N, C-alpha and C positions, 0 to 999 in steps of 0.2 A: 322220853320226855326229859326236859332239861331247863335249868335256869340260864338266862343270858345276861351278861354284864358288859356294858361299855364303861371303860375307866379312862377319863380324860382323852378319849380317842379323837384324833384329828386327821383330816385328809387335806393336803395342800397340793393342788395340781401344778406340775412343772410350768414355769413361765408366769405364775401368779403369786401374789403376796397374801391375798385373802384366803383363808381356809374355807373350803367347801363345806366341811364339817369341823366345828371348832370346839375342842375339849369337851366332847359329849360324855356326860356321866348319866347312865341310865341302867336301872335294874329291871329285868323282866322276869316275872315269877314263873315257876313251873306250871304249865298248862294254861297260861294267860294268853289272851288274844290282845296284843297291843298294836295300836294303829299309829303310824308316823304320818302326820299331816302337815301341810304347809303349801304356800304358793310355789310356782315354778322358780327354781334356783334356791330353794330353801335348804337343800341338802338332804332331803328325806331319802331319795333313791340312792344317793351316795352312801348314806349311813347303812342302808340295807345291803348294798354291794360290798361294803367293808366287812359286814358280818358274814356274807357269803364267801369272802375270800377273792372277790372279783375286783376289788380296789385295795390298793396298798394303804396300810395304816402308818402315817408318817410319825405320829406321836401317840403315846398312850397304848392301851391294851384292850383286847376283847376276849371274854371268857365264855365258854359254853359248858355248863354243868361243872364249873370250877376249874376247867382245863384251859390254859392260855392257848388260844388258837390264832393269835395275832399273826404269826408267820406260817401257819399251816396252810397247805394248798386246799382248794375247795373240796376235793374228793375225800379229804381226811377230817372234815368237820361234821359229818353225819347230818347234813341239812338237805332239804329238797326245796327247789325254787319254782314258783309258777310265774311266768312272764306275761307281760301285757299282750303279746302277739301269739301266745300259746306255744309257739315253736314246735308244732307237730310235724312229723315226717309225712309228706303228702302221698308217697308211694306205699306207705305201710297201712295196715288195718288198724282199727282202734285197739285191738288186743295187742298187736305187735308194738304199737306206740307205747302202750302202758308197760309192756314187758321189756322194752329195749334196754333201759338202764340196768335191770336185773341180769339180762343176758351178758352185758358188758362186764358185770361183776362176777360172772361165772356161776350164777345160781342155777341149779339143775332145772330142766324144763318143767318137770312135774310141779315143783315148788313155785316156779314163775307163774304157771297157769292157775294154780290155786290162789295165789295172791291177786292175780288179775280178776278172777271170778269174784273174790270177796269184795274187792274195790268196786267192781261193776255193779254188784248188788247194792252196795251202800249208795252209789251215785245214780242208780236207775239207768245203767248203761248196758244191761244184759242183752237187749234186742239189737244193739248196734256194734257188737264186738267184731263182726266181719266187715263192717263198712269202712270206707276210706274217709278221711277228714272232709274232703270236698262234698260229700253227701250228707254232712251234718249241719245243723243250725249253729249259730254263734254260741248259744247257750250250751249245746251239746259238746262243742269243741272245748269250751271252757271246762266242762266236767271231765273230759278226757285228760286235759292238762292236770286237773286236780287228781285224777286217778293215777296218773303217772307218778305224782308225788307221793300219794298214799301207799302205793305198793312197795316203795322203798323203806317204809317204816322208819322214818328219820326221827331224830331228837327234836328238830325244829323245822317248821314250815316257814318259808319266806315268800311273800306275795307282793309283786310289784305292779300295782294298778291292774289287776286281772280282769276287772269288769269294764274297763274304759271303752272297749270296742263293742259293747252291747248297747241296744237301744234302751230308752229310759224305763219302759215297763219291765223289760227282761232284767235290767240291772237291779231293780227293786226285788224282784222274785229271787234272783240268784244270790244276792247278798244275804237274804233270809236263809236260803239253803246253806250258804257257807257258814253262817253263824251257828246254825243247828249242827252241821257236820263237825265243826271244830269242837263244839261242846260234847258231842258223842265220842270223838276220838281223844279229846283231852290233850292234844299235842300243842306245845308252846308255838305260838304263831305270831310273826311280825308282818304287819300288813301296811303297805304304802298306798296312799291316795292323796290327791289334791282336793278331793270333794269333802268338805267338812260335814255335810249331811251324812255321807257314807261313813265317815269316821265316827260320828256321834251315835249312829244306829248300830255299829258293829263292835266297837272296841269295849273291852272291859275297862281299859284305860286308854287315853289318847295323849300322845306326845306331840306338842305343837312346836315346829321349828321355823325359824326365819333367818335367812342369811347364814345358815350353818350353826346357829345358836339355839339351844333348847330354851324355849320361852316358858313352858309350863307342861307338866305331866300330871294328869289327874283323871278321875272318872268323868264321863261326859256331863253328868249333872253338875259337878263341881266346876268344870270349865265354864259352863254356861252361867252359873249363878255367882261364881267368885273368880272371874278372870284376874290373873296376876298383874297384867299390864295392859296398856292401850292396844298393843298388837293383838293379843288374844281376844280382847273385848270386841275389836272390830272384825276379827276373822271368824270367830265362832258365833253362829246364829244366822238364821235366814228368815226374814231379812235381817241385816246387820243391826247391831245396837246403834241407837242414835248417840252420836258423840258431839257435844256442843262446847266449844271453847268459851271460857268466861274469865273476866278479871275479878279478883276477889274484892269485895266491898267490906273492909274490916274483917270480921269473922263470918261473913256471909258470901254465898254464891247465888247470884240472881240470874234466872233464865226467864226470858220474856219480861214480865213485870213482877214476878213473884220470887221470893227467896226459896231455895231448896232446903227442905228439912234434912238435917244431917244427924246420923247416929252419933252417940257420944264419942266413940273411938275415932271416927272420921273428923269430928269437930276438933278434937284434941290434936290430931295430926295437922289439921289446917292451921290452928293457932301456932303450932311449933314450927311451921314451915316458913322459909324465907322467900318462897316463890310467890309471884303475883298472878301467874296465869295457870288456870286449871281446866280440866275437861270433865264435864258432867256427862255420864253415860246412863242411858235409860232404854230399856227394851221396848219395842213397839207395843207389847201387850201391857206395859206398865204406864201407858198414857191413856187417858179416858176423857170423855166429854164432861165438862164441868161448867156450871153457870158463872163462877168467878175465875175461870181459867184464863189463859192467855189467848186473845182473839187471833185466829189463824185462818189463812185463805187456802182452800182446797185447790191443789194443782192437778193431781192425778188420783184416780181411784182404781185399784187393781182388785177385781172381783175373782175370788178363788173358790166359790161355792160356799162352804161353811164359814169362811172368813173373808174379810176384805182388808187390804192395806191401803190406807189413805195417806197420801203424800201432801203435807201442808207446809205453807210458808209462814213462819212465826216471827213476829217482830222481836229483835234481840240486839241489845247494845247499840242502839241508833241505826241499825240496819235490819237484816232478817236472816233467818237460818231455816234450812229445810229439815223436817223431821218426818218420820213414818209412824203412823198410829194403826194398831191392829183393832178392828171393830168386827161386829157380827156381820156375817155374810148377807143378812137380810136388810142391810142398811139402805137408806134412801139418799145418802150423801152423794152429791154430785160436784163436778168441777165448778169452781167459782163461788161455792158456798163459803160463808164466814162462820166459823165455829170456835167455841172456847174449849181448850184442852188443858188438863192439869195432870201432874204426876200422881199415879194411883198405885204405886208399888215401889220396890227398892230402887235406889239410885247407886251409881258407882262413880267415885271421884278419883281422878288421876292427876298427877303432876304433869302439866303440859310439856315440860322439857324432858324429864326423865322417863315419862310414861308409866311410872310406878303407881300402883293403886294405894290409896290412903285407907287407913283403918286396919284393925287387927284381922288376922285370919281365924275364923271361928273353928277351924279344924285343929288349931294349935293348942 
Protein backbone atom coordinates (compact mmCIF):
# COMPACT_ATOMS: atom_id res chain seq x y z
CA UNK A 1 0.00 0.00 0.00
CA UNK A 2 1.17 3.52 -0.70
CA UNK A 3 0.46 7.20 -0.94
CA UNK A 4 0.51 8.79 -4.40
CA UNK A 5 1.39 12.41 -5.12
CA UNK A 6 1.25 14.46 -8.33
CA UNK A 7 3.30 17.63 -7.93
CA UNK A 8 2.67 20.23 -10.67
CA UNK A 9 2.77 17.32 -13.15
CA UNK A 10 2.21 18.21 -16.82
CA UNK A 11 2.10 16.32 -20.10
CA UNK A 12 2.44 18.24 -23.37
CA UNK A 13 2.25 16.07 -26.47
CA UNK A 14 4.71 16.83 -29.31
CA UNK A 15 3.27 19.19 -31.89
CA UNK A 16 0.82 20.79 -29.46
CA UNK A 17 1.01 23.87 -27.26
CA UNK A 18 -1.82 23.04 -24.85
CA UNK A 19 -1.02 20.61 -22.03
CA UNK A 20 -3.05 17.40 -21.96
CA UNK A 21 -2.48 17.50 -18.20
CA UNK A 22 -1.62 20.91 -16.82
CA UNK A 23 0.30 21.31 -13.53
CA UNK A 24 -1.69 18.64 -11.72
CA UNK A 25 -1.37 18.80 -7.92
CA UNK A 26 -3.09 15.85 -6.30
CA UNK A 27 -2.49 13.81 -3.13
CA UNK A 28 -3.98 10.31 -2.87
CA UNK A 29 -4.01 8.73 0.57
CA UNK A 30 -2.82 5.24 1.46
CA UNK A 31 -5.70 2.81 0.83
CA UNK A 32 -7.89 5.40 -0.87
CA UNK A 33 -10.04 4.75 -3.93
CA UNK A 34 -9.77 7.96 -5.91
CA UNK A 35 -11.70 8.41 -9.16
CA UNK A 36 -10.50 10.66 -11.98
CA UNK A 37 -13.54 11.80 -13.97
CA UNK A 38 -14.16 14.18 -16.84
CA UNK A 39 -15.38 14.32 -20.44
CA UNK A 40 -13.37 13.06 -23.42
CA UNK A 41 -10.16 15.05 -23.74
CA UNK A 42 -10.14 16.11 -20.09
CA UNK A 43 -6.76 14.46 -19.41
CA UNK A 44 -7.92 11.79 -17.00
CA UNK A 45 -6.47 8.80 -18.86
CA UNK A 46 -3.27 10.71 -19.58
CA UNK A 47 -2.90 11.46 -15.86
CA UNK A 48 -3.31 7.76 -15.08
CA UNK A 49 -0.78 6.75 -17.74
CA UNK A 50 1.70 9.28 -16.35
CA UNK A 51 1.41 7.55 -12.99
CA UNK A 52 1.86 4.17 -14.68
CA UNK A 53 4.98 5.34 -16.52
CA UNK A 54 3.31 4.93 -19.91
CA UNK A 55 3.36 8.68 -20.61
CA UNK A 56 6.30 11.03 -20.14
CA UNK A 57 6.05 13.75 -17.48
CA UNK A 58 7.21 16.95 -19.20
CA UNK A 59 7.14 19.08 -16.07
CA UNK A 60 6.70 18.39 -12.38
CA UNK A 61 7.00 15.13 -10.47
CA UNK A 62 5.11 12.00 -9.40
CA UNK A 63 5.75 10.17 -6.13
CA UNK A 64 4.68 6.72 -4.93
CA UNK A 65 5.10 6.15 -1.20
CA UNK A 66 7.47 9.12 -1.03
CA UNK A 67 9.73 7.87 -3.82
CA UNK A 68 10.14 10.03 -6.92
CA UNK A 69 9.12 7.75 -9.82
CA UNK A 70 8.91 10.47 -12.46
CA UNK A 71 11.67 8.91 -14.57
CA UNK A 72 11.23 5.30 -13.42
CA UNK A 73 10.14 2.68 -15.99
CA UNK A 74 6.70 1.05 -15.42
CA UNK A 75 8.17 -2.22 -14.12
CA UNK A 76 9.95 -0.38 -11.29
CA UNK A 77 6.86 1.40 -9.94
CA UNK A 78 5.17 -1.58 -8.22
CA UNK A 79 1.80 -0.85 -9.81
CA UNK A 80 -0.76 -3.07 -11.55
CA UNK A 81 -3.08 -1.77 -14.28
CA UNK A 82 -6.49 -3.00 -15.43
CA UNK A 83 -7.31 -1.88 -18.96
CA UNK A 84 -10.61 -1.19 -20.71
CA UNK A 85 -10.21 -4.17 -23.06
CA UNK A 86 -8.91 -6.53 -20.31
CA UNK A 87 -5.85 -7.45 -22.50
CA UNK A 88 -6.14 -11.19 -21.80
CA UNK A 89 -4.12 -13.75 -23.76
CA UNK A 90 -6.74 -15.78 -25.72
CA UNK A 91 -4.60 -18.91 -26.01
CA UNK A 92 -4.01 -19.13 -22.25
CA UNK A 93 -6.28 -20.44 -19.52
CA UNK A 94 -7.62 -18.18 -16.79
CA UNK A 95 -4.98 -19.50 -14.38
CA UNK A 96 -2.17 -18.92 -16.87
CA UNK A 97 -3.39 -15.41 -17.64
CA UNK A 98 -3.41 -14.55 -13.94
CA UNK A 99 0.01 -16.08 -13.34
CA UNK A 100 1.75 -14.73 -16.45
CA UNK A 101 3.28 -11.59 -14.92
CA UNK A 102 4.54 -13.60 -11.93
CA UNK A 103 6.18 -16.10 -14.27
CA UNK A 104 7.92 -13.24 -16.07
CA UNK A 105 9.24 -12.06 -12.70
CA UNK A 106 10.71 -15.47 -11.98
CA UNK A 107 8.35 -16.30 -9.11
CA UNK A 108 8.49 -20.07 -8.37
CA UNK A 109 5.58 -22.10 -9.75
CA UNK A 110 4.27 -23.19 -6.35
CA UNK A 111 4.05 -19.59 -5.14
CA UNK A 112 2.47 -18.49 -8.44
CA UNK A 113 -0.30 -21.06 -8.16
CA UNK A 114 -0.89 -20.26 -4.50
CA UNK A 115 -1.40 -16.57 -5.33
CA UNK A 116 -3.66 -17.47 -8.27
CA UNK A 117 -5.83 -19.70 -6.07
CA UNK A 118 -6.13 -16.99 -3.42
CA UNK A 119 -7.16 -14.38 -5.99
CA UNK A 120 -9.58 -16.81 -7.67
CA UNK A 121 -11.26 -17.42 -4.32
CA UNK A 122 -11.62 -13.69 -3.67
CA UNK A 123 -13.08 -13.12 -7.16
CA UNK A 124 -15.24 -16.28 -7.31
CA UNK A 125 -13.22 -17.57 -10.26
CA UNK A 126 -12.28 -20.99 -8.88
CA UNK A 127 -14.60 -22.94 -11.27
CA UNK A 128 -13.13 -21.17 -14.31
CA UNK A 129 -9.36 -21.51 -13.84
CA UNK A 130 -9.00 -24.03 -16.70
CA UNK A 131 -11.19 -22.10 -19.17
CA UNK A 132 -10.01 -19.87 -22.00
CA UNK A 133 -11.18 -16.20 -22.08
CA UNK A 134 -13.47 -16.89 -25.09
CA UNK A 135 -15.55 -19.19 -22.88
CA UNK A 136 -16.18 -16.50 -20.27
CA UNK A 137 -18.77 -13.73 -20.00
CA UNK A 138 -17.74 -10.07 -20.07
CA UNK A 139 -18.04 -9.82 -16.31
CA UNK A 140 -15.92 -12.94 -15.78
CA UNK A 141 -13.22 -11.62 -18.11
CA UNK A 142 -13.18 -8.39 -16.15
CA UNK A 143 -12.65 -10.36 -12.94
CA UNK A 144 -9.79 -12.28 -14.54
CA UNK A 145 -8.14 -8.96 -15.42
CA UNK A 146 -8.60 -7.92 -11.80
CA UNK A 147 -7.16 -11.23 -10.64
CA UNK A 148 -4.08 -10.71 -12.76
CA UNK A 149 -3.54 -7.40 -10.96
CA UNK A 150 -4.24 -8.81 -7.48
CA UNK A 151 -1.72 -11.66 -7.70
CA UNK A 152 1.07 -9.15 -8.25
CA UNK A 153 0.38 -7.68 -4.79
CA UNK A 154 1.21 -4.13 -5.99
CA UNK A 155 1.36 -0.92 -4.00
CA UNK A 156 -1.18 0.75 -6.30
CA UNK A 157 -3.99 -0.44 -8.58
CA UNK A 158 -4.64 1.65 -11.72
CA UNK A 159 -7.94 1.11 -13.56
CA UNK A 160 -8.70 2.71 -16.92
CA UNK A 161 -12.48 2.49 -17.58
CA UNK A 162 -12.54 -1.26 -16.77
CA UNK A 163 -16.35 -1.51 -16.89
CA UNK A 164 -17.04 0.32 -20.14
CA UNK A 165 -17.43 -2.88 -22.19
CA UNK A 166 -20.12 -4.31 -19.91
CA UNK A 167 -23.87 -3.88 -20.34
CA UNK A 168 -25.71 -1.51 -18.01
CA UNK A 169 -26.97 -4.10 -15.51
CA UNK A 170 -23.60 -5.87 -15.26
CA UNK A 171 -21.79 -2.55 -14.83
CA UNK A 172 -23.87 -1.75 -11.75
CA UNK A 173 -23.25 -5.20 -10.27
CA UNK A 174 -19.54 -5.20 -11.05
CA UNK A 175 -18.82 -1.72 -9.74
CA UNK A 176 -20.37 -2.80 -6.42
CA UNK A 177 -18.07 -5.84 -6.41
CA UNK A 178 -15.05 -3.63 -7.18
CA UNK A 179 -15.82 -1.24 -4.33
CA UNK A 180 -16.18 -4.15 -1.92
CA UNK A 181 -12.99 -5.77 -3.21
CA UNK A 182 -10.95 -2.58 -2.87
CA UNK A 183 -12.23 -2.09 0.68
CA UNK A 184 -11.21 -5.65 1.63
CA UNK A 185 -7.77 -5.44 0.01
CA UNK A 186 -7.10 -1.89 1.20
CA UNK A 187 -4.87 -1.16 -1.80
CA UNK A 188 -4.54 2.44 -3.01
CA UNK A 189 -6.55 2.61 -6.22
CA UNK A 190 -6.80 5.25 -8.95
CA UNK A 191 -9.82 4.68 -11.18
CA UNK A 192 -10.58 6.52 -14.44
CA UNK A 193 -14.08 6.91 -15.87
CA UNK A 194 -16.08 9.36 -18.00
CA UNK A 195 -19.28 8.28 -16.20
CA UNK A 196 -20.01 10.68 -13.37
CA UNK A 197 -22.59 8.28 -11.84
CA UNK A 198 -19.88 5.61 -11.67
CA UNK A 199 -17.49 8.14 -10.16
CA UNK A 200 -19.95 9.27 -7.50
CA UNK A 201 -20.93 5.75 -6.44
CA UNK A 202 -17.38 4.35 -6.26
CA UNK A 203 -14.91 6.97 -5.13
CA UNK A 204 -13.89 7.85 -1.59
CA UNK A 205 -13.02 11.11 -3.33
CA UNK A 206 -13.51 12.24 -6.90
CA UNK A 207 -11.15 14.46 -8.89
CA UNK A 208 -12.88 16.33 -11.72
CA UNK A 209 -10.72 17.34 -14.70
CA UNK A 210 -11.47 19.52 -17.72
CA UNK A 211 -9.02 20.33 -20.51
CA UNK A 212 -6.17 18.96 -18.41
CA UNK A 213 -6.90 21.15 -15.39
CA UNK A 214 -8.06 19.86 -12.01
CA UNK A 215 -11.36 21.62 -11.27
CA UNK A 216 -12.15 20.16 -7.86
CA UNK A 217 -11.30 17.13 -5.73
CA UNK A 218 -13.65 16.22 -2.92
CA UNK A 219 -16.02 13.60 -1.58
CA UNK A 220 -18.99 12.74 -3.83
CA UNK A 221 -21.39 14.46 -1.45
CA UNK A 222 -19.34 17.66 -1.34
CA UNK A 223 -18.99 17.76 -5.13
CA UNK A 224 -22.75 17.51 -5.44
CA UNK A 225 -23.70 19.97 -2.72
CA UNK A 226 -20.83 22.49 -3.06
CA UNK A 227 -19.45 22.53 -6.62
CA UNK A 228 -16.48 24.89 -6.88
CA UNK A 229 -17.37 26.26 -10.29
CA UNK A 230 -19.77 26.14 -13.21
CA UNK A 231 -18.07 23.20 -14.89
CA UNK A 232 -18.35 20.96 -11.83
CA UNK A 233 -21.92 22.12 -11.22
CA UNK A 234 -22.97 21.17 -14.74
CA UNK A 235 -20.99 17.93 -14.91
CA UNK A 236 -21.84 16.34 -11.56
CA UNK A 237 -25.43 15.19 -11.12
CA UNK A 238 -27.94 13.30 -13.24
CA UNK A 239 -29.95 15.01 -14.51
CA UNK A 240 -27.65 18.00 -14.51
CA UNK A 241 -28.11 21.06 -12.34
CA UNK A 242 -30.33 23.73 -13.87
CA UNK A 243 -28.08 26.66 -14.79
CA UNK A 244 -29.90 29.92 -15.54
CA UNK A 245 -28.07 33.07 -16.63
CA UNK A 246 -29.37 36.31 -15.10
CA UNK A 247 -28.53 40.01 -15.06
CA UNK A 248 -28.19 41.43 -11.58
CA UNK A 249 -30.92 43.85 -10.53
CA UNK A 250 -29.09 45.92 -7.94
CA UNK A 251 -28.37 43.40 -5.21
CA UNK A 252 -30.92 40.91 -6.48
CA UNK A 253 -30.99 38.02 -8.94
CA UNK A 254 -34.42 37.38 -10.43
CA UNK A 255 -35.42 34.09 -12.05
CA UNK A 256 -38.81 34.08 -13.70
CA UNK A 257 -40.66 36.78 -11.83
CA UNK A 258 -39.25 36.21 -8.36
CA UNK A 259 -35.99 37.24 -6.65
CA UNK A 260 -33.78 34.37 -5.50
CA UNK A 261 -33.20 34.31 -1.72
CA UNK A 262 -29.46 34.57 -1.12
CA UNK A 263 -27.48 33.46 1.95
CA UNK A 264 -25.58 36.28 3.65
CA UNK A 265 -22.15 35.19 2.36
CA UNK A 266 -23.41 35.00 -1.24
CA UNK A 267 -25.20 38.35 -0.95
CA UNK A 268 -21.99 39.89 0.35
CA UNK A 269 -19.97 38.53 -2.57
CA UNK A 270 -22.62 39.76 -5.00
CA UNK A 271 -22.48 43.29 -3.60
CA UNK A 272 -18.67 43.28 -3.81
CA UNK A 273 -18.58 42.00 -7.38
CA UNK A 274 -18.16 44.20 -10.46
CA UNK A 275 -19.84 41.60 -12.69
CA UNK A 276 -23.28 42.18 -14.15
CA UNK A 277 -24.02 38.65 -15.33
CA UNK A 278 -24.40 35.63 -13.04
CA UNK A 279 -25.62 32.05 -13.22
CA UNK A 280 -28.18 30.67 -10.80
CA UNK A 281 -27.82 26.92 -10.28
CA UNK A 282 -30.55 24.79 -8.75
CA UNK A 283 -30.85 21.02 -8.63
CA UNK A 284 -34.02 19.44 -10.11
CA UNK A 285 -35.05 18.17 -6.67
CA UNK A 286 -34.87 21.71 -5.27
CA UNK A 287 -37.68 23.00 -7.46
CA UNK A 288 -41.25 22.28 -6.41
CA UNK A 289 -44.86 23.08 -7.25
CA UNK A 290 -45.95 26.34 -5.63
CA UNK A 291 -49.10 28.45 -5.92
CA UNK A 292 -47.13 31.68 -6.20
CA UNK A 293 -44.27 30.25 -8.27
CA UNK A 294 -43.27 31.06 -11.83
CA UNK A 295 -45.86 29.78 -14.36
CA UNK A 296 -44.19 27.26 -16.67
CA UNK A 297 -45.28 25.08 -19.57
CA UNK A 298 -44.57 21.34 -19.46
CA UNK A 299 -42.64 20.22 -22.55
CA UNK A 300 -41.54 16.65 -21.69
CA UNK A 301 -42.23 14.24 -18.82
CA UNK A 302 -39.66 11.47 -18.24
CA UNK A 303 -41.18 8.75 -16.06
CA UNK A 304 -38.61 6.63 -14.23
CA UNK A 305 -40.80 4.70 -11.79
CA UNK A 306 -40.33 6.18 -8.33
CA UNK A 307 -39.41 9.57 -9.82
CA UNK A 308 -40.28 11.63 -12.84
CA UNK A 309 -38.32 14.45 -14.44
CA UNK A 310 -40.49 17.23 -15.81
CA UNK A 311 -38.92 19.52 -18.43
CA UNK A 312 -40.65 22.90 -18.37
CA UNK A 313 -40.32 26.17 -20.25
CA UNK A 314 -40.20 29.04 -17.77
CA UNK A 315 -40.59 32.74 -18.70
CA UNK A 316 -37.32 34.54 -17.99
CA UNK A 317 -35.86 38.00 -18.83
CA UNK A 318 -38.33 38.68 -21.62
CA UNK A 319 -37.90 35.23 -23.13
CA UNK A 320 -37.89 31.75 -21.68
CA UNK A 321 -35.53 29.14 -20.29
CA UNK A 322 -35.76 25.36 -19.94
CA UNK A 323 -35.48 23.78 -16.50
CA UNK A 324 -35.89 20.23 -15.18
CA UNK A 325 -37.95 19.50 -12.07
CA UNK A 326 -37.87 16.24 -10.13
CA UNK A 327 -41.31 15.14 -8.93
CA UNK A 328 -42.92 12.03 -7.49
CA UNK A 329 -43.28 9.17 -9.96
CA UNK A 330 -47.02 9.00 -9.36
CA UNK A 331 -47.45 12.42 -10.93
CA UNK A 332 -50.33 13.12 -13.29
CA UNK A 333 -48.45 15.97 -14.98
CA UNK A 334 -48.60 15.83 -18.77
CA UNK A 335 -47.13 17.69 -21.72
CA UNK A 336 -48.86 21.05 -22.27
CA UNK A 337 -49.87 21.58 -18.63
CA UNK A 338 -49.15 24.99 -17.13
CA UNK A 339 -47.78 24.77 -13.60
CA UNK A 340 -46.18 27.10 -11.08
CA UNK A 341 -42.72 26.19 -9.77
CA UNK A 342 -40.56 27.79 -7.11
CA UNK A 343 -37.19 27.15 -5.49
CA UNK A 344 -37.52 24.80 -2.54
CA UNK A 345 -33.91 24.20 -1.54
CA UNK A 346 -30.36 25.52 -1.80
CA UNK A 347 -29.26 27.57 -4.80
CA UNK A 348 -25.74 28.02 -6.17
CA UNK A 349 -24.59 31.33 -7.62
CA UNK A 350 -21.68 31.59 -10.07
CA UNK A 351 -19.98 34.48 -11.83
CA UNK A 352 -20.97 34.00 -15.48
CA UNK A 353 -17.57 35.05 -16.83
CA UNK A 354 -15.14 33.35 -14.44
CA UNK A 355 -17.42 30.46 -13.54
CA UNK A 356 -16.37 30.77 -9.87
CA UNK A 357 -18.92 30.04 -7.15
CA UNK A 358 -19.97 32.89 -4.87
CA UNK A 359 -20.07 32.49 -1.10
CA UNK A 360 -17.80 30.95 1.49
CA UNK A 361 -16.85 27.30 1.59
CA UNK A 362 -18.48 25.80 4.71
CA UNK A 363 -15.67 23.25 4.97
CA UNK A 364 -13.06 26.01 5.49
